[in-house]
N, C-alpha and C positions, 0 to 999 in steps of 0.2 A: 451589583455584586457579581463577581465572576464565578461561574459554576465550574465544578470539576469536569474533567473529560468524560467521566462516567455519566454525570448528569446531563452533559451536553449531548451525548449519544442517546441517552434514554429519552430526552425530550425532543429529539429529532433536530437539534441545532447543528450537529456534526454527523453527517452521513458519509461513511467511508467511501462509497462509490461515487459521490459527488465531489468534484474538485475543480479548481480554477482551470480554465482553458489557457494554455500557453499562447499568448498573443505577441510573442517576440517577432521582430522583423523577419527572421529566418522562417519561423512557422507560417507567417502570412504569405511569404513567397512560396513555400512548399504547397500550401493550400491553393494558391493561385495556379500553380503549375498542374496540380491534380485536376482542378476544375477545367483548365484549358484542355487537358488531354481527354477528359470525359466529354467535353463539348465537341472536340475533334471527332471522336468516335461516334457520337450521337449524330453528327452530320453525315458521316461516311456510311454508316450501317443502315440496313433496312429496319423498319419499325420492329420486326420480330427479333432481329439480331441485337438491336438496341436494347430491347427489353431483357434479352438473355444476358447482355453485357452488364446491365444494371443489377440483375440477379447475382451475377458473378461478383460484382463489387460488394453487394450486400453479404454474400457468403464470406468473403474475405473479412469484412467488418465483424461478422459474428465470430469467426475464428479468432480474430484479434481480441475481442471482448472476452472470450473463453480463456485465452492466454493471460489476460490482465487479471481475471478473477483468480486463476491459479497462482499467479505471481504474488498477488495481494495476500492470498491465504497462506502461502509458504512464508512470505516475509513476516506476516503477523504471528505465525506459529514460531518461527525462529526467534522473534522478539520476545514472545511470552516465555519460551524456554530459557532465553538468556536471563530474563528477570527472575525466573525460578532459581536458576543456578546462582545468580548473584545473591538472592535472598538466603539460599542455603549456606553459601560461603560466609555471609554476614552473621548468620546464626552460629556457625561453627567458630568464627572469630570471637563472638560474644561469649560463647561457652568456654573457649580457651581462656578468655580474660577473667571470667568468673572463677575458674579452677585456679588460675594463677593468683588471684587475690585471696582466695580461700587458703591456698597453700602458704602464701606469704604471712597471712594472719596466724595460721596454725603454727608456723615455725617461729614467729615472733613471740608467741605466748610462752614458749618453752625456755 
């Protein structure tokens, strides 16, 4: 039996920050180029400079992760606000329909 998205998140089956890794040929090529560049610098730099370079790479990764969290949060908030607006509009349309039916019934009684 398929669970709702809420149940899936609650039971830990759907974790928003976990997602499939893009293994497209383009992504594999990009990863290979990144690794080749890192290897190049690891061979050229002194051990201390190599350590500092790795720290720089880690800082870039941390900054990117912070950006991803902000992007996810913003997108989630916009999606939730859209759903609220859609729900409000649907309620307004339903209320208009109820008033219309009531008015039609009232006018038909006379």
